[in-house]
C-alpha positions as CSV (number, residue, x, y, z in Angstrom):
1,M,-54.7,2.7,-14.2
2,K,-52.5,1.5,-11.3
3,Y,-53.9,-2.2,-11.9
4,Y,-53.4,-1.9,-15.6
5,L,-49.7,-1.0,-15.1
6,R,-48.9,-3.3,-12.6
7,N,-50.2,-6.2,-14.6
8,L,-48.1,-5.1,-17.6
9,T,-44.6,-7.0,-16.2
10,A,-46.5,-9.0,-14.0
11,K,-44.7,-12.4,-13.4
12,E,-48.0,-14.0,-13.9
13,R,-48.6,-13.7,-17.5
14,N,-51.4,-14.1,-20.2
15,E,-52.0,-13.4,-23.5
16,A,-53.3,-9.6,-23.4
17,T,-50.6,-8.6,-20.9
18,D,-48.1,-9.9,-23.1
19,H,-49.7,-8.1,-26.1
20,H,-50.0,-4.9,-24.3
21,L,-46.4,-4.9,-23.2
22,A,-45.3,-5.7,-26.6
23,F,-47.2,-2.6,-28.0
24,Y,-45.3,-0.3,-25.6
25,L,-42.2,-2.2,-26.1
26,T,-42.2,-1.5,-30.0
27,F,-43.1,1.9,-30.1
28,V,-40.1,2.5,-27.9
29,A,-38.0,0.4,-30.1
30,G,-39.0,2.2,-33.1
31,A,-38.5,5.5,-31.7
32,A,-34.9,4.6,-30.1
33,N,-33.9,2.8,-33.9
34,A,-35.0,5.8,-35.9
35,G,-33.8,8.5,-33.2
36,G,-30.5,6.7,-32.9
37,F,-30.4,7.1,-36.9
38,M,-30.7,11.0,-36.5
39,A,-27.9,10.9,-33.9
40,V,-25.5,8.9,-35.5
41,H,-26.9,7.7,-38.7
42,Q,-26.9,3.8,-37.9
43,Y,-29.8,1.9,-37.2
44,T,-29.3,-0.4,-34.4
45,S,-32.0,-2.9,-34.4
46,H,-31.3,-4.3,-37.9
47,M,-28.6,-7.1,-36.8
48,S,-29.1,-8.5,-40.5
49,G,-27.7,-5.3,-42.0
50,I,-24.9,-5.1,-39.5
51,V,-23.8,-8.5,-40.1
52,S,-23.8,-7.9,-44.0
53,A,-22.2,-4.8,-43.3
54,I,-19.3,-6.6,-41.5
55,A,-18.8,-8.7,-44.3
56,D,-18.8,-6.2,-47.0
57,N,-16.3,-4.1,-45.0
58,I,-13.8,-7.2,-44.6
59,V,-13.7,-7.5,-48.3
60,L,-13.0,-4.0,-48.7
61,G,-10.6,-4.1,-46.0
62,N,-12.4,-1.1,-44.1
63,I,-11.0,-2.9,-40.8
64,A,-12.2,0.1,-38.6
65,L,-15.8,-0.2,-40.0
66,V,-15.2,-4.0,-39.3
67,V,-14.6,-3.3,-35.3
68,V,-17.4,-0.8,-35.3
69,G,-19.7,-3.6,-36.5
70,L,-18.5,-6.4,-34.4
71,S,-18.9,-3.9,-31.4
72,A,-22.6,-3.4,-32.3
73,L,-23.3,-7.1,-32.9
74,F,-21.6,-8.0,-29.5
75,S,-23.4,-5.1,-27.6
76,F,-27.0,-6.6,-29.1
77,V,-25.8,-10.3,-28.0
78,A,-24.6,-8.6,-24.6
79,G,-28.1,-6.7,-24.0
80,A,-30.0,-9.9,-24.6
81,A,-27.7,-12.0,-22.4
82,T,-28.3,-9.1,-19.6
83,S,-31.8,-9.3,-19.8
84,A,-31.8,-13.3,-19.5
85,I,-29.7,-13.2,-16.4
86,L,-31.7,-10.4,-14.8
87,I,-34.9,-12.1,-15.5
88,N,-33.9,-15.3,-14.4
89,W,-32.3,-13.8,-11.2
90,G,-35.2,-12.3,-10.2
91,R,-37.2,-15.6,-10.8
92,R,-34.7,-17.4,-8.5
93,L,-35.4,-14.8,-5.7
94,D,-39.4,-15.1,-6.5
95,L,-39.3,-11.4,-7.3
96,Q,-42.5,-9.9,-8.6
97,A,-40.2,-7.7,-10.9
98,E,-38.5,-10.4,-12.8
99,Y,-39.6,-8.8,-16.0
100,A,-39.5,-4.9,-15.0
101,L,-35.9,-5.3,-13.8
102,P,-34.6,-5.3,-17.6
103,L,-37.0,-2.5,-18.5
104,L,-35.8,-0.5,-15.3
105,F,-32.1,-1.2,-16.6
106,E,-33.3,0.1,-20.0
107,A,-34.7,3.1,-18.6
108,V,-31.5,4.3,-16.2
109,L,-29.1,3.3,-19.4
110,L,-31.5,5.8,-21.7
111,I,-31.5,8.7,-18.8
112,C,-27.6,8.2,-18.7
113,F,-27.3,8.3,-22.3
114,A,-29.1,11.8,-22.5
115,I,-27.4,13.0,-19.6
116,T,-23.8,12.5,-20.7
117,G,-24.1,12.0,-24.3
118,D,-23.4,15.9,-25.2
119,H,-20.3,15.9,-23.1
120,L,-18.5,13.0,-25.4
121,S,-16.2,13.7,-28.0
122,E,-17.8,13.2,-31.6
123,R,-15.9,10.0,-32.3
124,V,-16.3,8.6,-28.9
125,A,-20.0,9.6,-29.0
126,V,-21.0,7.8,-32.2
127,S,-19.2,4.7,-31.0
128,A,-20.3,4.6,-27.5
129,T,-24.2,5.5,-29.0
130,I,-24.3,2.7,-31.5
131,M,-23.1,0.0,-29.1
132,L,-25.4,1.6,-26.3
133,L,-28.5,1.4,-28.7
134,C,-27.5,-2.0,-29.9
135,F,-27.3,-3.2,-26.1
136,I,-30.8,-1.6,-25.4
137,M,-32.3,-3.3,-28.3
138,G,-30.9,-6.6,-27.4
139,L,-32.0,-6.5,-23.9
140,Q,-35.4,-5.3,-25.0
141,N,-36.0,-7.9,-27.6
142,A,-35.2,-10.5,-25.3
143,I,-37.7,-9.4,-22.5
144,I,-40.5,-9.8,-24.7
145,T,-39.2,-12.9,-26.4
146,K,-38.8,-14.5,-22.9
147,L,-42.2,-14.0,-21.4
148,S,-44.0,-14.7,-24.7
149,G,-42.3,-17.7,-25.6
150,A,-40.5,-16.6,-28.4
151,R,-43.9,-16.0,-29.8
152,I,-43.3,-11.9,-30.1
153,R,-40.7,-9.7,-31.2
154,T,-40.4,-5.9,-30.6
155,T,-37.1,-5.0,-32.7
156,H,-37.2,-7.5,-35.3
157,V,-39.4,-6.2,-37.8
158,T,-38.4,-8.5,-40.6
159,G,-40.0,-11.4,-38.6
160,L,-43.1,-9.4,-38.2
161,V,-43.5,-8.7,-41.8
162,T,-42.6,-12.1,-42.8
163,D,-45.3,-13.6,-40.6
164,T,-48.0,-10.9,-41.7
165,G,-47.1,-12.3,-45.2
166,I,-47.8,-15.9,-44.3
167,E,-51.1,-14.9,-42.8
168,I,-52.1,-12.9,-45.8
169,G,-51.4,-15.8,-47.8
170,K,-53.6,-18.1,-46.0
171,L,-56.3,-15.6,-45.7
172,I,-56.5,-15.2,-49.8
173,Y,-55.9,-18.9,-50.2
174,W,-58.5,-20.9,-52.1
175,N,-59.8,-23.9,-50.3
176,R,-61.7,-26.3,-52.3
177,D,-65.3,-27.5,-50.9
178,S,-63.7,-31.0,-50.7
179,A,-60.9,-29.6,-48.4
180,K,-63.4,-27.9,-45.7
181,N,-63.1,-30.4,-43.2
182,S,-59.8,-31.7,-44.0
183,R,-56.1,-31.2,-42.6
184,L,-55.6,-29.6,-46.0
185,H,-57.7,-26.8,-45.2
186,V,-56.1,-23.3,-44.7
187,R,-57.3,-20.8,-42.5
188,A,-55.7,-17.6,-41.5
189,D,-55.2,-16.6,-38.0
190,R,-57.1,-13.3,-38.2
191,R,-56.1,-12.6,-34.4
192,K,-52.3,-13.0,-35.1
193,L,-52.6,-11.0,-38.2
194,R,-54.4,-8.0,-36.3
195,L,-51.5,-8.2,-33.8
196,L,-48.9,-8.2,-36.4
197,T,-49.8,-5.2,-38.5
198,S,-50.2,-3.4,-34.9
199,L,-46.7,-3.8,-33.9
200,I,-45.8,-3.1,-37.3
201,G,-47.4,0.1,-37.3
202,L,-46.4,0.8,-33.7
203,F,-42.8,0.5,-34.8
204,L,-43.7,3.0,-37.7
205,V,-45.2,5.7,-35.4
206,G,-42.7,4.9,-32.7
207,G,-39.7,5.8,-35.6
208,V,-41.6,9.0,-36.5
209,C,-42.2,10.2,-32.8
210,G,-38.6,9.3,-32.3
211,A,-37.0,10.9,-35.2
212,L,-39.1,14.2,-34.6
213,L,-37.8,14.1,-30.9
214,F,-34.0,13.3,-31.9
215,N,-34.2,16.1,-34.5
216,K,-35.6,18.7,-32.3
217,L,-34.1,18.2,-28.9
218,G,-30.9,16.1,-29.8
219,I,-29.6,13.6,-27.3
220,S,-31.8,14.5,-24.6
221,A,-34.7,13.3,-26.2
222,A,-33.9,9.8,-24.9
223,L,-35.6,11.1,-21.6
224,F,-38.9,11.0,-23.4
225,L,-37.8,7.1,-24.4
226,A,-36.8,6.5,-20.8
227,A,-40.2,7.8,-18.7
228,P,-42.7,5.2,-20.1
229,L,-40.5,2.6,-19.5
230,M,-39.5,3.7,-15.7
231,L,-43.3,4.1,-15.3
232,I,-44.2,0.8,-16.6
233,A,-41.2,-1.0,-14.4
234,A,-41.5,1.1,-11.0
235,L,-44.5,-0.5,-9.2
236,P,-43.4,-4.3,-9.1
237,V,-40.0,-2.9,-8.2
238,I,-41.1,-0.9,-5.3
239,E,-43.3,-3.9,-4.1
240,D,-40.2,-5.9,-4.2
241,V,-38.2,-3.1,-2.1
242,R,-41.1,-3.0,0.5
243,S,-41.1,-6.7,0.7
244,A,-37.5,-6.6,1.5
245,L,-37.5,-3.9,3.9
246,N,-40.6,-5.5,6.0
247,R,-38.9,-9.1,6.4
């Protein structure tokens, strides 16, 4: 188990570790997105919807909602930028935890949210929660994007569904016999299709679990989302700390 957890965020990557880490992060993203909606009635991974809402509110003259939308958008961007900074900084220092650092930061943010969220005033809590969850979504999506070479996303379900549709289209496409050995022959990537449907399913299952937890426990449910991230990130960070102390 220790070896398996260590490899999830190892800087030496392979397809299997990329996929397994994506499974965990997709589940957490679904839980945070649905749980966040239960808390503030706003989905925080859906940047297409947020940008569209900004446009609508500009036309309708709802300046306050425009500001909220822009804050959510900039928070997502800031989260992705922070992830890139942490990963590149860890790479420059040759740390084992170059991919674990953003996950550890995400876990810390979720813990802080769970502890302090109930002590904020309602207006401040809603705005801060939307910004925080958007930041976390950007942070997390950038992690898997960088380590997989932009092949996998964990919060962008629209892209997953689109790619699934493309592979299904290839799967049911009728190839004429004459095209079997030519460049016109269409062949579905069944492994990719299984990966995509697994990620979509995990986002859905994570959403159900997140909604149930937030509905039952309130903001403190964020602790249950932080726990697996902390567990996954801990081993390489501990290795780097020990290495630094032994120098």
